[in-house]
Gaussian input, Z-matrix of N, CA and C with variables (Angstrom, degrees):
# hf/3-21g

backbone

0 1
 N
 C     1     B1
 C     2     B2     1     A1
 N     3     B3     2     A2     1     D1
 C     4     B4     3     A3     2     D2
 C     5     B5     4     A4     3     D3
 N     6     B6     5     A5     4     D4
 C     7     B7     6     A6     5     D5
 C     8     B8     7     A7     6     D6
 N     9     B9     8     A8     7     D7
 C    10    B10     9     A9     8     D8
 C    11    B11    10    A10     9     D9
 N    12    B12    11    A11    10    D10
 C    13    B13    12    A12    11    D11
 C    14    B14    13    A13    12    D12
 N    15    B15    14    A14    13    D13
 C    16    B16    15    A15    14    D14
 C    17    B17    16    A16    15    D15
 N    18    B18    17    A17    16    D16
 C    19    B19    18    A18    17    D17
 C    20    B20    19    A19    18    D18
 N    21    B21    20    A20    19    D19
 C    22    B22    21    A21    20    D20
 C    23    B23    22    A22    21    D21
 N    24    B24    23    A23    22    D22
 C    25    B25    24    A24    23    D23
 C    26    B26    25    A25    24    D24
 N    27    B27    26    A26    25    D25
 C    28    B28    27    A27    26    D26
 C    29    B29    28    A28    27    D27
 N    30    B30    29    A29    28    D28
 C    31    B31    30    A30    29    D29
 C    32    B32    31    A31    30    D30
 N    33    B33    32    A32    31    D31
 C    34    B34    33    A33    32    D32
 C    35    B35    34    A34    33    D33
 N    36    B36    35    A35    34    D34
 C    37    B37    36    A36    35    D35
 C    38    B38    37    A37    36    D36
 N    39    B39    38    A38    37    D37
 C    40    B40    39    A39    38    D38
 C    41    B41    40    A40    39    D39
 N    42    B42    41    A41    40    D40
 C    43    B43    42    A42    41    D41
 C    44    B44    43    A43    42    D42
 N    45    B45    44    A44    43    D43
 C    46    B46    45    A45    44    D44
 C    47    B47    46    A46    45    D45
 N    48    B48    47    A47    46    D46
 C    49    B49    48    A48    47    D47
 C    50    B50    49    A49    48    D48
 N    51    B51    50    A50    49    D49
 C    52    B52    51    A51    50    D50
 C    53    B53    52    A52    51    D51
 N    54    B54    53    A53    52    D52
 C    55    B55    54    A54    53    D53
 C    56    B56    55    A55    54    D54
 N    57    B57    56    A56    55    D55
 C    58    B58    57    A57    56    D56
 C    59    B59    58    A58    57    D57
 N    60    B60    59    A59    58    D58
 C    61    B61    60    A60    59    D59
 C    62    B62    61    A61    60    D60
 N    63    B63    62    A62    61    D61
 C    64    B64    63    A63    62    D62
 C    65    B65    64    A64    63    D63
 N    66    B66    65    A65    64    D64
 C    67    B67    66    A66    65    D65
 C    68    B68    67    A67    66    D66
 N    69    B69    68    A68    67    D67
 C    70    B70    69    A69    68    D68
 C    71    B71    70    A70    69    D69
 N    72    B72    71    A71    70    D70
 C    73    B73    72    A72    71    D71
 C    74    B74    73    A73    72    D72
 N    75    B75    74    A74    73    D73
 C    76    B76    75    A75    74    D74
 C    77    B77    76    A76    75    D75
 N    78    B78    77    A77    76    D76
 C    79    B79    78    A78    77    D77
 C    80    B80    79    A79    78    D78
 N    81    B81    80    A80    79    D79
 C    82    B82    81    A81    80    D80
 C    83    B83    82    A82    81    D81
 N    84    B84    83    A83    82    D82
 C    85    B85    84    A84    83    D83
 C    86    B86    85    A85    84    D84
 N    87    B87    86    A86    85    D85
 C    88    B88    87    A87    86    D86
 C    89    B89    88    A88    87    D87
 N    90    B90    89    A89    88    D88
 C    91    B91    90    A90    89    D89
 C    92    B92    91    A91    90    D90
 N    93    B93    92    A92    91    D91
 C    94    B94    93    A93    92    D92
 C    95    B95    94    A94    93    D93
 N    96    B96    95    A95    94    D94
 C    97    B97    96    A96    95    D95
 C    98    B98    97    A97    96    D96
 N    99    B99    98    A98    97    D97
 C   100   B100    99    A99    98    D98
 C   101   B101   100   A100    99    D99
 N   102   B102   101   A101   100   D100
 C   103   B103   102   A102   101   D101
 C   104   B104   103   A103   102   D102
 N   105   B105   104   A104   103   D103
 C   106   B106   105   A105   104   D104
 C   107   B107   106   A106   105   D105
 N   108   B108   107   A107   106   D106
 C   109   B109   108   A108   107   D107
 C   110   B110   109   A109   108   D108
 N   111   B111   110   A110   109   D109
 C   112   B112   111   A111   110   D110
 C   113   B113   112   A112   111   D111
 N   114   B114   113   A113   112   D112
 C   115   B115   114   A114   113   D113
 C   116   B116   115   A115   114   D114
 N   117   B117   116   A116   115   D115
 C   118   B118   117   A117   116   D116
 C   119   B119   118   A118   117   D117
 N   120   B120   119   A119   118   D118
 C   121   B121   120   A120   119   D119
 C   122   B122   121   A121   120   D120
 N   123   B123   122   A122   121   D121
 C   124   B124   123   A123   122   D122
 C   125   B125   124   A124   123   D123
 N   126   B126   125   A125   124   D124
 C   127   B127   126   A126   125   D125
 C   128   B128   127   A127   126   D126
 N   129   B129   128   A128   127   D127
 C   130   B130   129   A129   128   D128
 C   131   B131   130   A130   129   D129
 N   132   B132   131   A131   130   D130
 C   133   B133   132   A132   131   D131
 C   134   B134   133   A133   132   D132
 N   135   B135   134   A134   133   D133
 C   136   B136   135   A135   134   D134
 C   137   B137   136   A136   135   D135
 N   138   B138   137   A137   136   D136
 C   139   B139   138   A138   137   D137
 C   140   B140   139   A139   138   D138
 N   141   B141   140   A140   139   D139
 C   142   B142   141   A141   140   D140
 C   143   B143   142   A142   141   D141
 N   144   B144   143   A143   142   D142
 C   145   B145   144   A144   143   D143
 C   146   B146   145   A145   144   D144
 N   147   B147   146   A146   145   D145
 C   148   B148   147   A147   146   D146
 C   149   B149   148   A148   147   D147
 N   150   B150   149   A149   148   D148
 C   151   B151   150   A150   149   D149
 C   152   B152   151   A151   150   D150
 N   153   B153   152   A152   151   D151
 C   154   B154   153   A153   152   D152
 C   155   B155   154   A154   153   D153
 N   156   B156   155   A155   154   D154
 C   157   B157   156   A156   155   D155
 C   158   B158   157   A157   156   D156

   B1=1.4378
   B2=1.5223
   B3=1.3149
   B4=1.4596
   B5=1.5221
   B6=1.3151
   B7=1.4609
   B8=1.5193
   B9=1.3291
   B10=1.4608
   B11=1.5187
   B12=1.3220
   B13=1.4534
   B14=1.5233
   B15=1.3354
   B16=1.4594
   B17=1.5298
   B18=1.3140
   B19=1.4558
   B20=1.5206
   B21=1.3115
   B22=1.4526
   B23=1.5200
   B24=1.2901
   B25=1.4651
   B26=1.5296
   B27=1.2943
   B28=1.4607
   B29=1.5176
   B30=1.3151
   B31=1.4609
   B32=1.5276
   B33=1.3344
   B34=1.4626
   B35=1.5308
   B36=1.3184
   B37=1.4609
   B38=1.5288
   B39=1.3321
   B40=1.4753
   B41=1.5270
   B42=1.3179
   B43=1.4686
   B44=1.5284
   B45=1.3289
   B46=1.4577
   B47=1.5183
   B48=1.3199
   B49=1.4600
   B50=1.5253
   B51=1.3020
   B52=1.4657
   B53=1.5204
   B54=1.3237
   B55=1.4684
   B56=1.5232
   B57=1.3445
   B58=1.4587
   B59=1.5260
   B60=1.3202
   B61=1.4566
   B62=1.5230
   B63=1.3255
   B64=1.4616
   B65=1.5250
   B66=1.3405
   B67=1.4659
   B68=1.5209
   B69=1.3263
   B70=1.4572
   B71=1.5355
   B72=1.3311
   B73=1.4623
   B74=1.5259
   B75=1.3235
   B76=1.4622
   B77=1.5281
   B78=1.3259
   B79=1.4615
   B80=1.5194
   B81=1.3143
   B82=1.4618
   B83=1.5251
   B84=1.3161
   B85=1.4637
   B86=1.5290
   B87=1.3307
   B88=1.4613
   B89=1.5269
   B90=1.3270
   B91=1.4617
   B92=1.5271
   B93=1.3167
   B94=1.4586
   B95=1.5263
   B96=1.3178
   B97=1.4639
   B98=1.5222
   B99=1.3223
   B100=1.4669
   B101=1.5301
   B102=1.3125
   B103=1.4646
   B104=1.5252
   B105=1.3175
   B106=1.4661
   B107=1.5244
   B108=1.3215
   B109=1.4579
   B110=1.5206
   B111=1.3236
   B112=1.4599
   B113=1.5177
   B114=1.3198
   B115=1.4681
   B116=1.5221
   B117=1.3138
   B118=1.4667
   B119=1.5253
   B120=1.3272
   B121=1.4601
   B122=1.5211
   B123=1.3303
   B124=1.4660
   B125=1.5275
   B126=1.3175
   B127=1.4632
   B128=1.5238
   B129=1.3196
   B130=1.4642
   B131=1.5247
   B132=1.3200
   B133=1.4550
   B134=1.5295
   B135=1.3219
   B136=1.4539
   B137=1.5355
   B138=1.3079
   B139=1.4578
   B140=1.5273
   B141=1.3335
   B142=1.4693
   B143=1.5238
   B144=1.3434
   B145=1.4588
   B146=1.5220
   B147=1.3105
   B148=1.4617
   B149=1.5183
   B150=1.3090
   B151=1.4601
   B152=1.5284
   B153=1.3244
   B154=1.4648
   B155=1.5286
   B156=1.3440
   B157=1.4626
   B158=1.4762
   A1=108.72
   A2=116.71
   A3=121.22
   A4=110.54
   A5=115.92
   A6=120.48
   A7=111.24
   A8=117.41
   A9=119.98
   A10=110.40
   A11=115.67
   A12=122.09
   A13=109.06
   A14=118.31
   A15=120.08
   A16=110.04
   A17=115.91
   A18=121.06
   A19=109.87
   A20=116.74
   A21=121.57
   A22=114.42
   A23=118.38
   A24=121.46
   A25=109.53
   A26=115.43
   A27=119.90
   A28=107.53
   A29=115.78
   A30=119.09
   A31=111.34
   A32=118.07
   A33=121.49
   A34=111.70
   A35=118.14
   A36=121.06
   A37=110.18
   A38=116.52
   A39=118.77
   A40=109.95
   A41=117.79
   A42=120.42
   A43=110.48
   A44=116.03
   A45=120.29
   A46=110.72
   A47=115.69
   A48=120.06
   A49=108.50
   A50=115.71
   A51=120.97
   A52=110.28
   A53=117.80
   A54=119.63
   A55=111.45
   A56=117.51
   A57=120.38
   A58=110.65
   A59=116.46
   A60=120.26
   A61=110.73
   A62=117.40
   A63=121.31
   A64=110.43
   A65=116.83
   A66=120.32
   A67=110.40
   A68=117.11
   A69=120.81
   A70=111.24
   A71=116.40
   A72=120.30
   A73=110.65
   A74=117.93
   A75=121.36
   A76=110.53
   A77=116.85
   A78=120.64
   A79=110.31
   A80=117.00
   A81=120.88
   A82=111.61
   A83=117.04
   A84=120.99
   A85=110.30
   A86=117.17
   A87=120.60
   A88=111.27
   A89=116.42
   A90=120.12
   A91=110.14
   A92=116.85
   A93=120.72
   A94=111.53
   A95=116.60
   A96=120.28
   A97=110.67
   A98=117.11
   A99=120.25
   A100=110.79
   A101=117.18
   A102=120.96
   A103=110.98
   A104=117.10
   A105=120.81
   A106=110.86
   A107=117.49
   A108=121.21
   A109=110.75
   A110=116.43
   A111=120.62
   A112=112.12
   A113=116.70
   A114=119.85
   A115=111.76
   A116=116.70
   A117=119.84
   A118=110.74
   A119=117.38
   A120=120.22
   A121=111.56
   A122=116.92
   A123=120.45
   A124=110.79
   A125=117.32
   A126=120.31
   A127=111.32
   A128=116.79
   A129=120.44
   A130=110.10
   A131=117.45
   A132=121.21
   A133=110.81
   A134=116.61
   A135=119.86
   A136=111.28
   A137=116.91
   A138=120.63
   A139=110.93
   A140=116.45
   A141=119.94
   A142=110.66
   A143=116.39
   A144=119.52
   A145=111.47
   A146=117.79
   A147=121.92
   A148=111.89
   A149=116.51
   A150=120.66
   A151=111.30
   A152=117.68
   A153=122.14
   A154=110.91
   A155=117.65
   A156=122.27
   A157=112.91
   D1=133.99
   D2=-177.93
   D3=-83.76
   D4=141.01
   D5=178.03
   D6=-114.30
   D7=12.53
   D8=-179.18
   D9=-76.40
   D10=148.50
   D11=178.86
   D12=-93.72
   D13=145.89
   D14=174.87
   D15=-61.06
   D16=151.74
   D17=-178.83
   D18=-61.13
   D19=133.35
   D20=176.84
   D21=82.52
   D22=2.10
   D23=-179.80
   D24=-117.03
   D25=140.12
   D26=174.86
   D27=-116.96
   D28=169.32
   D29=-179.41
   D30=-67.16
   D31=-21.57
   D32=179.70
   D33=-83.52
   D34=-15.73
   D35=-178.60
   D36=-73.18
   D37=139.91
   D38=178.03
   D39=-69.23
   D40=152.88
   D41=178.29
   D42=-64.89
   D43=156.43
   D44=179.29
   D45=-65.16
   D46=141.95
   D47=174.48
   D48=-78.17
   D49=161.85
   D50=-178.00
   D51=-60.50
   D52=-40.67
   D53=-179.10
   D54=-66.22
   D55=-33.39
   D56=175.93
   D57=-67.83
   D58=-40.61
   D59=177.02
   D60=-64.91
   D61=-39.08
   D62=178.75
   D63=-65.93
   D64=-39.53
   D65=178.09
   D66=-63.86
   D67=-43.14
   D68=178.47
   D69=-64.30
   D70=-39.52
   D71=178.69
   D72=-65.86
   D73=-41.74
   D74=178.96
   D75=-65.25
   D76=-39.29
   D77=177.22
   D78=-62.66
   D79=-42.63
   D80=178.48
   D81=-63.75
   D82=-41.08
   D83=178.74
   D84=-63.17
   D85=-44.41
   D86=179.78
   D87=-64.83
   D88=-41.78
   D89=178.38
   D90=-62.77
   D91=-44.76
   D92=-179.83
   D93=-63.01
   D94=-42.37
   D95=179.60
   D96=-65.16
   D97=-42.68
   D98=179.61
   D99=-65.41
   D100=-40.96
   D101=179.17
   D102=-65.12
   D103=-45.44
   D104=179.58
   D105=-63.38
   D106=-40.82
   D107=178.90
   D108=-64.97
   D109=-44.37
   D110=178.83
   D111=-61.36
   D112=-43.76
   D113=178.56
   D114=-66.41
   D115=-39.60
   D116=178.47
   D117=-63.71
   D118=-41.91
   D119=178.31
   D120=-66.09
   D121=-39.05
   D122=177.94
   D123=-63.66
   D124=-43.12
   D125=178.00
   D126=-65.73
   D127=-38.94
   D128=177.82
   D129=-63.62
   D130=-41.67
   D131=178.36
   D132=-64.09
   D133=-43.39
   D134=178.06
   D135=-62.72
   D136=-40.84
   D137=178.89
   D138=-63.91
   D139=-41.70
   D140=179.00
   D141=-64.68
   D142=-43.99
   D143=-179.98
   D144=-66.06
   D145=-37.12
   D146=177.74
   D147=-67.15
   D148=-36.22
   D149=-178.80
   D150=-71.84
   D151=-33.90
   D152=-178.91
   D153=-73.95
   D154=-35.01
   D155=-173.53
   D156=-66.57

């Protein structure tokens, strides 16, 4: 069992509220979607450039 504390949290800090957890989850989803879209567009661009050459 791990006894490490999450980064930025101390034992005196109150636990995250549900709305804070939901905000963090939504931020993660948006970041993941933006990253996946960016990578897909980059690969598509590389494929197009490779096909033309």
